[in-house]
N, CA, C and O atoms as a CHARMM CRD file, in Angstrom:
* protein
*
  356
    1    1 UNK  N    128.20100  83.84700  61.09200 PROA 1      0.00000
    2    1 UNK  CA   127.95500  82.81600  61.56100 PROA 1      0.00000
    3    1 UNK  C    127.86500  82.45400  62.97300 PROA 1      0.00000
    4    1 UNK  O    128.68500  82.90000  63.77600 PROA 1      0.00000
    5    2 UNK  N    126.88900  81.64900  63.33600 PROA 2      0.00000
    6    2 UNK  CA   126.72900  81.41900  64.88500 PROA 2      0.00000
    7    2 UNK  C    128.15700  80.62700  65.20300 PROA 2      0.00000
    8    2 UNK  O    128.87800  80.04600  64.39200 PROA 2      0.00000
    9    3 UNK  N    128.31900  80.76600  66.46300 PROA 3      0.00000
   10    3 UNK  CA   129.45100  79.79700  67.56400 PROA 3      0.00000
   11    3 UNK  C    128.62300  79.20400  68.34200 PROA 3      0.00000
   12    3 UNK  O    127.56900  79.72400  68.70700 PROA 3      0.00000
   13    4 UNK  N    129.04800  77.93900  68.71300 PROA 4      0.00000
   14    4 UNK  CA   128.16600  77.31000  69.98200 PROA 4      0.00000
   15    4 UNK  C    129.36400  77.29800  71.12900 PROA 4      0.00000
   16    4 UNK  O    130.52700  77.12200  70.76600 PROA 4      0.00000
   17    5 UNK  N    129.13300  77.43600  72.11000 PROA 5      0.00000
   18    5 UNK  CA   129.72900  77.95400  73.16000 PROA 5      0.00000
   19    5 UNK  C    129.24300  77.41600  74.69000 PROA 5      0.00000
   20    5 UNK  O    128.09300  77.15300  75.04300 PROA 5      0.00000
   21    6 UNK  N    130.30800  77.34900  75.36700 PROA 6      0.00000
   22    6 UNK  CA   130.14900  76.69900  76.80500 PROA 6      0.00000
   23    6 UNK  C    130.25100  77.71700  77.61600 PROA 6      0.00000
   24    6 UNK  O    131.41400  78.11500  77.54400 PROA 6      0.00000
   25    7 UNK  N    129.48500  78.51500  78.54700 PROA 7      0.00000
   26    7 UNK  CA   130.02900  79.67700  79.71100 PROA 7      0.00000
   27    7 UNK  C    130.15700  78.80400  81.43100 PROA 7      0.00000
   28    7 UNK  O    129.17500  78.45400  82.08600 PROA 7      0.00000
   29    8 UNK  N    131.32400  78.65100  81.76700 PROA 8      0.00000
   30    8 UNK  CA   131.47000  77.99200  83.20400 PROA 8      0.00000
   31    8 UNK  C    131.13300  79.40000  83.71400 PROA 8      0.00000
   32    8 UNK  O    131.25400  80.43700  83.06300 PROA 8      0.00000
   33    9 UNK  N    130.78100  79.30600  84.72200 PROA 9      0.00000
   34    9 UNK  CA   130.50500  80.24400  85.95200 PROA 9      0.00000
   35    9 UNK  C    129.77900  79.88200  87.51600 PROA 9      0.00000
   36    9 UNK  O    128.70700  79.47700  87.96400 PROA 9      0.00000
   37   10 UNK  N    131.09100  80.30600  87.98200 PROA 10     0.00000
   38   10 UNK  CA   131.36300  80.28000  89.38400 PROA 10     0.00000
   39   10 UNK  C    130.89900  81.33200  90.22800 PROA 10     0.00000
   40   10 UNK  O    131.21100  82.49100  89.95600 PROA 10     0.00000
   41   11 UNK  N    129.96800  80.98400  91.53500 PROA 11     0.00000
   42   11 UNK  CA   129.20500  82.82700  91.88100 PROA 11     0.00000
   43   11 UNK  C    129.61100  82.60100  93.40200 PROA 11     0.00000
   44   11 UNK  O    129.20200  81.62400  94.02900 PROA 11     0.00000
   45   12 UNK  N    130.05800  83.12100  93.69900 PROA 12     0.00000
   46   12 UNK  CA   130.29000  83.01500  95.57700 PROA 12     0.00000
   47   12 UNK  C    129.07800  83.51400  96.19900 PROA 12     0.00000
   48   12 UNK  O    128.75700  84.69900  96.10700 PROA 12     0.00000
   49   13 UNK  N    128.40200  82.66100  96.82100 PROA 13     0.00000
   50   13 UNK  CA   127.60700  82.41300  97.56700 PROA 13     0.00000
   51   13 UNK  C    125.92200  83.13800  96.68300 PROA 13     0.00000
   52   13 UNK  O    125.32900  82.73200  95.68400 PROA 13     0.00000
   53   14 UNK  N    125.69800  84.03600  97.39900 PROA 14     0.00000
   54   14 UNK  CA   124.41500  84.50600  96.60400 PROA 14     0.00000
   55   14 UNK  C    124.56900  86.37000  96.41600 PROA 14     0.00000
   56   14 UNK  O    123.71400  87.25100  96.50400 PROA 14     0.00000
   57   15 UNK  N    125.96800  86.42400  96.14300 PROA 15     0.00000
   58   15 UNK  CA   126.47000  87.91200  96.09100 PROA 15     0.00000
   59   15 UNK  C    125.66200  88.50900  95.16000 PROA 15     0.00000
   60   15 UNK  O    125.10900  89.53600  95.55400 PROA 15     0.00000
   61   16 UNK  N    125.39400  88.09400  93.83300 PROA 16     0.00000
   62   16 UNK  CA   124.88800  88.90400  92.84600 PROA 16     0.00000
   63   16 UNK  C    124.12400  88.37400  92.11500 PROA 16     0.00000
   64   16 UNK  O    124.30400  88.68800  90.93800 PROA 16     0.00000
   65   17 UNK  N    123.11700  87.50800  92.34000 PROA 17     0.00000
   66   17 UNK  CA   122.29500  86.36000  91.40300 PROA 17     0.00000
   67   17 UNK  C    121.15200  87.27900  90.74000 PROA 17     0.00000
   68   17 UNK  O    120.34900  86.80000  89.94000 PROA 17     0.00000
   69   18 UNK  N    121.13100  88.77600  91.16800 PROA 18     0.00000
   70   18 UNK  CA   120.01900  89.25400  90.29700 PROA 18     0.00000
   71   18 UNK  C    120.35400  89.81200  88.87800 PROA 18     0.00000
   72   18 UNK  O    119.69900  89.86500  87.83700 PROA 18     0.00000
   73   19 UNK  N    121.88000  90.29000  89.29300 PROA 19     0.00000
   74   19 UNK  CA   122.60900  91.15300  88.24600 PROA 19     0.00000
   75   19 UNK  C    122.71000  89.74200  87.35200 PROA 19     0.00000
   76   19 UNK  O    122.18500  89.78800  86.23900 PROA 19     0.00000
   77   20 UNK  N    123.39300  88.40600  87.78800 PROA 20     0.00000
   78   20 UNK  CA   123.49200  87.28400  86.68800 PROA 20     0.00000
   79   20 UNK  C    122.36900  86.62500  86.24600 PROA 20     0.00000
   80   20 UNK  O    122.48200  85.67900  85.46600 PROA 20     0.00000
   81   21 UNK  N    121.14800  87.05600  86.69800 PROA 21     0.00000
   82   21 UNK  CA   120.04400  86.32200  85.83100 PROA 21     0.00000
   83   21 UNK  C    119.60800  87.45100  85.36600 PROA 21     0.00000
   84   21 UNK  O    118.83700  87.15800  84.45200 PROA 21     0.00000
   85   22 UNK  N    119.68000  88.78400  85.50000 PROA 22     0.00000
   86   22 UNK  CA   119.13700  90.02500  84.14400 PROA 22     0.00000
   87   22 UNK  C    120.12700  89.40500  83.05100 PROA 22     0.00000
   88   22 UNK  O    119.69700  88.74100  82.10800 PROA 22     0.00000
   89   23 UNK  N    121.26800  89.62800  83.21700 PROA 23     0.00000
   90   23 UNK  CA   122.20700  89.60000  81.94400 PROA 23     0.00000
   91   23 UNK  C    121.94000  88.24900  81.34300 PROA 23     0.00000
   92   23 UNK  O    122.02000  88.21100  80.11500 PROA 23     0.00000
   93   24 UNK  N    121.64300  87.15100  81.95600 PROA 24     0.00000
   94   24 UNK  CA   121.50000  86.01600  81.05300 PROA 24     0.00000
   95   24 UNK  C    119.85600  86.02500  80.74500 PROA 24     0.00000
   96   24 UNK  O    119.30900  85.25600  79.95500 PROA 24     0.00000
   97   25 UNK  N    119.29600  86.88200  81.40100 PROA 25     0.00000
   98   25 UNK  CA   117.59700  86.76300  80.83400 PROA 25     0.00000
   99   25 UNK  C    117.85200  87.86800  79.25300 PROA 25     0.00000
  100   25 UNK  O    117.08900  87.80400  78.28900 PROA 25     0.00000
  101   26 UNK  N    119.01500  88.76300  79.32300 PROA 26     0.00000
  102   26 UNK  CA   118.72500  89.55300  78.35600 PROA 26     0.00000
  103   26 UNK  C    119.14100  88.54700  77.12800 PROA 26     0.00000
  104   26 UNK  O    118.38000  88.40600  76.17000 PROA 26     0.00000
  105   27 UNK  N    120.44400  87.83000  77.21800 PROA 27     0.00000
  106   27 UNK  CA   120.65400  86.78400  76.00800 PROA 27     0.00000
  107   27 UNK  C    120.08100  85.85200  76.07500 PROA 27     0.00000
  108   27 UNK  O    120.78000  84.86400  75.85000 PROA 27     0.00000
  109   28 UNK  N    118.94900  85.62600  76.31700 PROA 28     0.00000
  110   28 UNK  CA   118.19100  84.21600  76.79200 PROA 28     0.00000
  111   28 UNK  C    117.81100  83.75500  75.48100 PROA 28     0.00000
  112   28 UNK  O    117.46700  82.57700  75.39100 PROA 28     0.00000
  113   29 UNK  N    117.81300  84.68200  74.15300 PROA 29     0.00000
  114   29 UNK  CA   117.00600  84.16100  72.58600 PROA 29     0.00000
  115   29 UNK  C    118.14100  83.61800  72.22200 PROA 29     0.00000
  116   29 UNK  O    118.17100  83.35800  71.01900 PROA 29     0.00000
  117   30 UNK  N    119.45300  83.24500  73.04000 PROA 30     0.00000
  118   30 UNK  CA   120.56800  82.54500  72.34400 PROA 30     0.00000
  119   30 UNK  C    121.17200  81.38700  73.39400 PROA 30     0.00000
  120   30 UNK  O    122.26600  80.87400  73.15600 PROA 30     0.00000
  121   31 UNK  N    120.59700  81.11000  74.25600 PROA 31     0.00000
  122   31 UNK  CA   121.10000  80.14500  75.36600 PROA 31     0.00000
  123   31 UNK  C    120.45700  79.10800  75.11400 PROA 31     0.00000
  124   31 UNK  O    119.25600  79.19400  75.36700 PROA 31     0.00000
  125   32 UNK  N    120.89000  77.94100  74.61700 PROA 32     0.00000
  126   32 UNK  CA   120.29900  76.58400  74.35100 PROA 32     0.00000
  127   32 UNK  C    119.83300  75.85100  75.74800 PROA 32     0.00000
  128   32 UNK  O    118.72100  75.32400  75.73500 PROA 32     0.00000
  129   33 UNK  N    120.63100  75.78300  76.97700 PROA 33     0.00000
  130   33 UNK  CA   120.75400  75.44500  78.29600 PROA 33     0.00000
  131   33 UNK  C    121.50700  75.92500  78.70600 PROA 33     0.00000
  132   33 UNK  O    122.51500  76.49200  78.28500 PROA 33     0.00000
  133   34 UNK  N    120.81500  75.62800  80.19100 PROA 34     0.00000
  134   34 UNK  CA   121.52400  76.50800  81.54800 PROA 34     0.00000
  135   34 UNK  C    121.46300  75.44800  82.89700 PROA 34     0.00000
  136   34 UNK  O    120.45800  74.78300  83.14700 PROA 34     0.00000
  137   35 UNK  N    122.37400  75.42000  83.49800 PROA 35     0.00000
  138   35 UNK  CA   122.03700  74.38200  84.70300 PROA 35     0.00000
  139   35 UNK  C    122.78100  74.94000  85.63200 PROA 35     0.00000
  140   35 UNK  O    123.84200  75.55600  85.52600 PROA 35     0.00000
  141   36 UNK  N    122.05700  74.64300  86.67300 PROA 36     0.00000
  142   36 UNK  CA   122.85600  75.35500  87.92300 PROA 36     0.00000
  143   36 UNK  C    123.04000  74.61100  89.48100 PROA 36     0.00000
  144   36 UNK  O    122.01600  74.36800  90.11900 PROA 36     0.00000
  145   37 UNK  N    124.10000  74.33800  89.93200 PROA 37     0.00000
  146   37 UNK  CA   124.33400  73.63400  91.01100 PROA 37     0.00000
  147   37 UNK  C    124.80300  73.91900  92.35200 PROA 37     0.00000
  148   37 UNK  O    125.98800  73.65900  92.56000 PROA 37     0.00000
  149   38 UNK  N    124.02900  74.46500  93.43500 PROA 38     0.00000
  150   38 UNK  CA   124.51600  74.85300  94.43700 PROA 38     0.00000
  151   38 UNK  C    125.74700  73.89700  95.07900 PROA 38     0.00000
  152   38 UNK  O    125.49600  72.71400  95.30600 PROA 38     0.00000
  153   39 UNK  N    127.06900  74.43800  95.36200 PROA 39     0.00000
  154   39 UNK  CA   127.81000  73.59100  95.75400 PROA 39     0.00000
  155   39 UNK  C    128.07700  74.19700  97.56700 PROA 39     0.00000
  156   39 UNK  O    128.94700  74.93600  98.02900 PROA 39     0.00000
  157   40 UNK  N    127.15000  73.63800  98.08900 PROA 40     0.00000
  158   40 UNK  CA   126.69700  74.17800  99.36300 PROA 40     0.00000
  159   40 UNK  C    128.20200  74.30800 100.28600 PROA 40     0.00000
  160   40 UNK  O    128.73900  75.30000 100.77800 PROA 40     0.00000
  161   41 UNK  N    128.49700  73.25100 100.28000 PROA 41     0.00000
  162   41 UNK  CA   130.01400  73.15300 101.40800 PROA 41     0.00000
  163   41 UNK  C    130.89200  74.02300 101.04500 PROA 41     0.00000
  164   41 UNK  O    131.46600  74.47600 102.03500 PROA 41     0.00000
  165   42 UNK  N    131.23500  74.43500 100.13200 PROA 42     0.00000
  166   42 UNK  CA   132.10500  75.57400  99.15800 PROA 42     0.00000
  167   42 UNK  C    131.52500  76.86300  99.54800 PROA 42     0.00000
  168   42 UNK  O    132.25700  77.85200  99.60200 PROA 42     0.00000
  169   43 UNK  N    130.00600  76.96000  99.88400 PROA 43     0.00000
  170   43 UNK  CA   129.77000  78.48700  99.64200 PROA 43     0.00000
  171   43 UNK  C    129.37000  79.07100  98.10800 PROA 43     0.00000
  172   43 UNK  O    128.96800  80.22800  97.98000 PROA 43     0.00000
  173   44 UNK  N    129.47700  78.42300  97.28900 PROA 44     0.00000
  174   44 UNK  CA   129.54000  78.66000  95.68100 PROA 44     0.00000
  175   44 UNK  C    128.56600  77.84500  95.40000 PROA 44     0.00000
  176   44 UNK  O    128.11800  76.85100  95.97300 PROA 44     0.00000
  177   45 UNK  N    128.14600  78.70700  93.90400 PROA 45     0.00000
  178   45 UNK  CA   126.73700  78.27500  93.05200 PROA 45     0.00000
  179   45 UNK  C    127.37500  77.69700  91.72500 PROA 45     0.00000
  180   45 UNK  O    128.40700  78.31900  91.47300 PROA 45     0.00000
  181   46 UNK  N    127.16600  76.94100  91.01100 PROA 46     0.00000
  182   46 UNK  CA   128.20900  76.09500  89.61900 PROA 46     0.00000
  183   46 UNK  C    127.18800  76.55700  88.59500 PROA 46     0.00000
  184   46 UNK  O    126.02000  76.23100  88.80700 PROA 46     0.00000
  185   47 UNK  N    127.46200  77.25500  87.53800 PROA 47     0.00000
  186   47 UNK  CA   126.50100  77.48400  86.72500 PROA 47     0.00000
  187   47 UNK  C    127.25100  76.97900  85.26000 PROA 47     0.00000
  188   47 UNK  O    128.45000  77.24200  85.16200 PROA 47     0.00000
  189   48 UNK  N    126.60700  76.28900  84.16000 PROA 48     0.00000
  190   48 UNK  CA   126.73300  76.23300  82.83200 PROA 48     0.00000
  191   48 UNK  C    125.91700  76.51100  82.06900 PROA 48     0.00000
  192   48 UNK  O    124.73600  76.37800  82.38900 PROA 48     0.00000
  193   49 UNK  N    126.22300  76.91600  80.99800 PROA 49     0.00000
  194   49 UNK  CA   125.69400  77.67300  80.04000 PROA 49     0.00000
  195   49 UNK  C    126.12300  77.15900  78.91200 PROA 49     0.00000
  196   49 UNK  O    127.27000  76.73900  78.76300 PROA 49     0.00000
  197   50 UNK  N    124.93900  77.15100  77.73700 PROA 50     0.00000
  198   50 UNK  CA   125.16000  76.56500  76.45500 PROA 50     0.00000
  199   50 UNK  C    124.62700  77.24900  75.82300 PROA 50     0.00000
  200   50 UNK  O    123.41500  77.30100  76.03800 PROA 50     0.00000
  201   51 UNK  N    125.27300  78.28700  74.54000 PROA 51     0.00000
  202   51 UNK  CA   125.14200  79.55200  74.33400 PROA 51     0.00000
  203   51 UNK  C    125.26000  79.26600  72.12800 PROA 51     0.00000
  204   51 UNK  O    126.30000  79.02500  71.51500 PROA 51     0.00000
  205   52 UNK  N    124.47300  79.35100  71.78700 PROA 52     0.00000
  206   52 UNK  CA   124.58500  79.55500  70.16500 PROA 52     0.00000
  207   52 UNK  C    124.28200  80.67800  69.68000 PROA 52     0.00000
  208   52 UNK  O    123.14100  80.88600  69.26800 PROA 52     0.00000
  209   53 UNK  N    125.25100  81.61600  69.63800 PROA 53     0.00000
  210   53 UNK  CA   125.22500  82.90900  69.01400 PROA 53     0.00000
  211   53 UNK  C    126.24400  83.40500  67.90600 PROA 53     0.00000
  212   53 UNK  O    127.16200  82.62600  67.65000 PROA 53     0.00000
  213   54 UNK  N    126.18900  84.73200  67.14600 PROA 54     0.00000
  214   54 UNK  CA   127.15500  85.16200  66.72400 PROA 54     0.00000
  215   54 UNK  C    128.32800  85.47500  67.83300 PROA 54     0.00000
  216   54 UNK  O    127.98000  86.00100  68.89000 PROA 54     0.00000
  217   55 UNK  N    129.72200  85.15900  67.60900 PROA 55     0.00000
  218   55 UNK  CA   131.04900  85.60700  68.53700 PROA 55     0.00000
  219   55 UNK  C    130.64300  86.46600  68.81000 PROA 55     0.00000
  220   55 UNK  O    130.47500  86.12300  69.98000 PROA 55     0.00000
  221   56 UNK  N    130.07400  87.95300  68.77200 PROA 56     0.00000
  222   56 UNK  CA   130.06300  89.33500  69.38000 PROA 56     0.00000
  223   56 UNK  C    128.94600  89.22300  70.23700 PROA 56     0.00000
  224   56 UNK  O    128.63400  90.04800  71.09600 PROA 56     0.00000
  225   57 UNK  N    128.40100  88.25300  69.99000 PROA 57     0.00000
  226   57 UNK  CA   127.17200  88.54400  71.52000 PROA 57     0.00000
  227   57 UNK  C    127.66100  87.46900  72.48900 PROA 57     0.00000
  228   57 UNK  O    127.19800  87.62600  73.61900 PROA 57     0.00000
  229   58 UNK  N    128.39200  86.52300  72.36300 PROA 58     0.00000
  230   58 UNK  CA   128.96600  86.08700  73.11900 PROA 58     0.00000
  231   58 UNK  C    130.33800  86.47100  73.88500 PROA 58     0.00000
  232   58 UNK  O    130.79300  86.18100  74.99200 PROA 58     0.00000
  233   59 UNK  N    130.73000  87.14600  72.95000 PROA 59     0.00000
  234   59 UNK  CA   131.95400  88.16000  73.79000 PROA 59     0.00000
  235   59 UNK  C    131.36500  88.91300  74.87500 PROA 59     0.00000
  236   59 UNK  O    131.56900  88.74900  76.07900 PROA 59     0.00000
  237   60 UNK  N    130.43500  89.95400  74.17900 PROA 60     0.00000
  238   60 UNK  CA   129.25300  91.02800  75.04100 PROA 60     0.00000
  239   60 UNK  C    129.05700  89.96200  76.52400 PROA 60     0.00000
  240   60 UNK  O    129.63000  89.99800  77.61300 PROA 60     0.00000
  241   61 UNK  N    128.29800  89.31700  76.13600 PROA 61     0.00000
  242   61 UNK  CA   127.75100  88.29600  77.33900 PROA 61     0.00000
  243   61 UNK  C    129.44000  88.01800  78.31700 PROA 61     0.00000
  244   61 UNK  O    129.80300  88.85400  79.14500 PROA 61     0.00000
  245   62 UNK  N    130.13000  86.96900  78.07200 PROA 62     0.00000
  246   62 UNK  CA   131.10900  87.28600  78.87600 PROA 62     0.00000
  247   62 UNK  C    131.92400  88.45200  79.28700 PROA 62     0.00000
  248   62 UNK  O    132.89300  88.32100  80.03400 PROA 62     0.00000
  249   63 UNK  N    131.65700  89.24400  78.95100 PROA 63     0.00000
  250   63 UNK  CA   132.23800  90.90700  79.45600 PROA 63     0.00000
  251   63 UNK  C    131.54000  91.23900  80.68800 PROA 63     0.00000
  252   63 UNK  O    131.96200  91.61500  81.78200 PROA 63     0.00000
  253   64 UNK  N    129.88000  90.91400  80.06300 PROA 64     0.00000
  254   64 UNK  CA   129.34300  91.70600  81.17500 PROA 64     0.00000
  255   64 UNK  C    128.93300  91.01500  82.43700 PROA 64     0.00000
  256   64 UNK  O    128.48200  91.55300  83.44900 PROA 64     0.00000
  257   65 UNK  N    129.25600  89.17500  82.13500 PROA 65     0.00000
  258   65 UNK  CA   129.40000  88.56300  83.52600 PROA 65     0.00000
  259   65 UNK  C    130.99100  88.68700  83.80000 PROA 65     0.00000
  260   65 UNK  O    131.29400  88.15000  84.86500 PROA 65     0.00000
  261   66 UNK  N    131.91200  89.17000  83.21700 PROA 66     0.00000
  262   66 UNK  CA   133.32500  89.40700  84.03700 PROA 66     0.00000
  263   66 UNK  C    133.41800  90.80000  84.77600 PROA 66     0.00000
  264   66 UNK  O    134.41000  91.16000  85.40900 PROA 66     0.00000
  265   67 UNK  N    132.29000  91.52000  84.62000 PROA 67     0.00000
  266   67 UNK  CA   132.03200  92.91400  85.50200 PROA 67     0.00000
  267   67 UNK  C    131.35500  92.84400  86.69400 PROA 67     0.00000
  268   67 UNK  O    131.49700  93.72000  87.54700 PROA 67     0.00000
  269   68 UNK  N    130.44800  91.65400  86.88600 PROA 68     0.00000
  270   68 UNK  CA   130.51700  91.47200  88.33900 PROA 68     0.00000
  271   68 UNK  C    130.63900  90.93500  89.27000 PROA 68     0.00000
  272   68 UNK  O    130.45600  89.72100  89.18300 PROA 68     0.00000
  273   69 UNK  N    131.04900  91.56100  90.82000 PROA 69     0.00000
  274   69 UNK  CA   131.92000  91.22300  91.46700 PROA 69     0.00000
  275   69 UNK  C    131.57200  89.78500  92.58900 PROA 69     0.00000
  276   69 UNK  O    130.74500  89.87200  93.49600 PROA 69     0.00000
  277   70 UNK  N    132.20200  88.79500  92.36400 PROA 70     0.00000
  278   70 UNK  CA   131.81200  87.45600  92.94000 PROA 70     0.00000
  279   70 UNK  C    131.54500  86.53100  91.60200 PROA 70     0.00000
  280   70 UNK  O    131.03000  85.41300  91.59700 PROA 70     0.00000
  281   71 UNK  N    131.83900  86.98800  90.90800 PROA 71     0.00000
  282   71 UNK  CA   131.36500  86.29500  89.79800 PROA 71     0.00000
  283   71 UNK  C    132.94900  85.75800  88.86300 PROA 71     0.00000
  284   71 UNK  O    133.83700  86.56900  88.60200 PROA 71     0.00000
  285   72 UNK  N    133.02800  84.16500  88.44800 PROA 72     0.00000
  286   72 UNK  CA   134.24400  83.97100  87.87900 PROA 72     0.00000
  287   72 UNK  C    133.48900  83.14100  86.46900 PROA 72     0.00000
  288   72 UNK  O    132.82700  82.11000  86.35400 PROA 72     0.00000
  289   73 UNK  N    133.92400  84.06800  85.62900 PROA 73     0.00000
  290   73 UNK  CA   133.31900  82.99000  84.08700 PROA 73     0.00000
  291   73 UNK  C    134.50600  82.59000  83.11500 PROA 73     0.00000
  292   73 UNK  O    135.52200  83.26400  82.94200 PROA 73     0.00000
  293   74 UNK  N    134.25900  81.58600  82.61300 PROA 74     0.00000
  294   74 UNK  CA   134.99200  80.98000  81.25400 PROA 74     0.00000
  295   74 UNK  C    134.54300  80.54900  80.23900 PROA 74     0.00000
  296   74 UNK  O    133.73400  79.62400  80.31100 PROA 74     0.00000
  297   75 UNK  N    134.96800  81.14400  78.82800 PROA 75     0.00000
  298   75 UNK  CA   134.01600  80.68600  77.91100 PROA 75     0.00000
  299   75 UNK  C    135.31400  79.70500  77.06600 PROA 75     0.00000
  300   75 UNK  O    136.49800  79.97500  76.86600 PROA 75     0.00000
  301   76 UNK  N    134.37100  78.31600  76.64800 PROA 76     0.00000
  302   76 UNK  CA   134.97000  77.81200  75.71100 PROA 76     0.00000
  303   76 UNK  C    134.18100  77.83200  74.30400 PROA 76     0.00000
  304   76 UNK  O    132.96000  77.70200  74.39600 PROA 76     0.00000
  305   77 UNK  N    134.64000  77.95500  73.22000 PROA 77     0.00000
  306   77 UNK  CA   133.75600  77.97700  71.93100 PROA 77     0.00000
  307   77 UNK  C    134.69300  77.62800  70.83000 PROA 77     0.00000
  308   77 UNK  O    135.89300  77.89700  70.75700 PROA 77     0.00000
  309   78 UNK  N    133.75000  76.81900  69.76700 PROA 78     0.00000
  310   78 UNK  CA   133.81800  76.04800  69.10500 PROA 78     0.00000
  311   78 UNK  C    132.93500  76.50300  67.32700 PROA 78     0.00000
  312   78 UNK  O    132.06000  77.32300  67.60700 PROA 78     0.00000
  313   79 UNK  N    132.93100  76.36000  66.51400 PROA 79     0.00000
  314   79 UNK  CA   132.96000  76.82700  65.02800 PROA 79     0.00000
  315   79 UNK  C    131.30100  75.94700  65.61700 PROA 79     0.00000
  316   79 UNK  O    131.20800  74.97700  66.36900 PROA 79     0.00000
  317   80 UNK  N    130.24200  76.69500  64.96900 PROA 80     0.00000
  318   80 UNK  CA   129.08600  75.45700  64.76600 PROA 80     0.00000
  319   80 UNK  C    129.17500  74.49300  63.26400 PROA 80     0.00000
  320   80 UNK  O    129.22000  74.86000  62.09000 PROA 80     0.00000
  321   81 UNK  N    129.17700  73.23200  63.83500 PROA 81     0.00000
  322   81 UNK  CA   129.31700  72.37300  62.62200 PROA 81     0.00000
  323   81 UNK  C    128.15100  72.71500  61.63100 PROA 81     0.00000
  324   81 UNK  O    127.00600  72.89200  62.04700 PROA 81     0.00000
  325   82 UNK  N    128.49100  72.80500  60.27700 PROA 82     0.00000
  326   82 UNK  CA   127.30700  73.17400  59.30900 PROA 82     0.00000
  327   82 UNK  C    126.93800  71.65200  59.14900 PROA 82     0.00000
  328   82 UNK  O    127.60000  70.65300  59.43100 PROA 82     0.00000
  329   83 UNK  N    125.30800  71.81800  58.45100 PROA 83     0.00000
  330   83 UNK  CA   124.65200  70.82000  58.50900 PROA 83     0.00000
  331   83 UNK  C    125.10200  69.80000  57.80700 PROA 83     0.00000
  332   83 UNK  O    125.08700  68.62300  58.16800 PROA 83     0.00000
  333   84 UNK  N    125.68300  70.41700  56.36000 PROA 84     0.00000
  334   84 UNK  CA   126.47800  68.82000  55.42200 PROA 84     0.00000
  335   84 UNK  C    127.43300  68.35900  56.07400 PROA 84     0.00000
  336   84 UNK  O    127.67900  67.27400  55.54700 PROA 84     0.00000
  337   85 UNK  N    128.11600  68.52400  56.89500 PROA 85     0.00000
  338   85 UNK  CA   128.97200  67.43000  57.75400 PROA 85     0.00000
  339   85 UNK  C    128.64000  66.43000  58.52400 PROA 85     0.00000
  340   85 UNK  O    129.38300  65.51800  58.88800 PROA 85     0.00000
  341   86 UNK  N    126.97800  66.66000  58.91000 PROA 86     0.00000
  342   86 UNK  CA   126.99900  64.85100  59.18900 PROA 86     0.00000
  343   86 UNK  C    126.34500  65.11800  61.28800 PROA 86     0.00000
  344   86 UNK  O    125.93200  65.91500  62.13100 PROA 86     0.00000
  345   87 UNK  N    126.74300  63.67500  60.98400 PROA 87     0.00000
  346   87 UNK  CA   127.21700  63.82300  62.95800 PROA 87     0.00000
  347   87 UNK  C    127.86000  64.10400  63.47500 PROA 87     0.00000
  348   87 UNK  O    128.99700  63.80500  63.11200 PROA 87     0.00000
  349   88 UNK  N    127.73400  64.74600  64.49700 PROA 88     0.00000
  350   88 UNK  CA   129.21000  64.77300  65.29000 PROA 88     0.00000
  351   88 UNK  C    129.62500  63.42200  66.03400 PROA 88     0.00000
  352   88 UNK  O    128.83200  62.79100  66.73200 PROA 88     0.00000
  353   89 UNK  N    130.60200  63.14400  65.87000 PROA 89     0.00000
  354   89 UNK  CA   131.06200  61.99500  66.69700 PROA 89     0.00000
  355   89 UNK  C    132.00300  62.47400  67.70100 PROA 89     0.00000
  356   89 UNK  O    132.51100  61.68500  68.49700 PROA 89     0.00000
């Protein structure tokens, strides 16, 4: 069963964008949306990733992000609603 998750990523400057982008590309088939905002006055970049994937894939992505120096990532997950449950309110 797939899980819907949001991963919030804080990047210290441009320290590891190459590694970060490579990891996100590896999981690109599961990524629904990705937004990035430079927070120049704080010297950080803020990225949010929405992912729809099996829990083990989400855990693998979070684990790989956590190993990158200069990166802080947190994941929030929800079980994906079944089609028969209707509209989400």
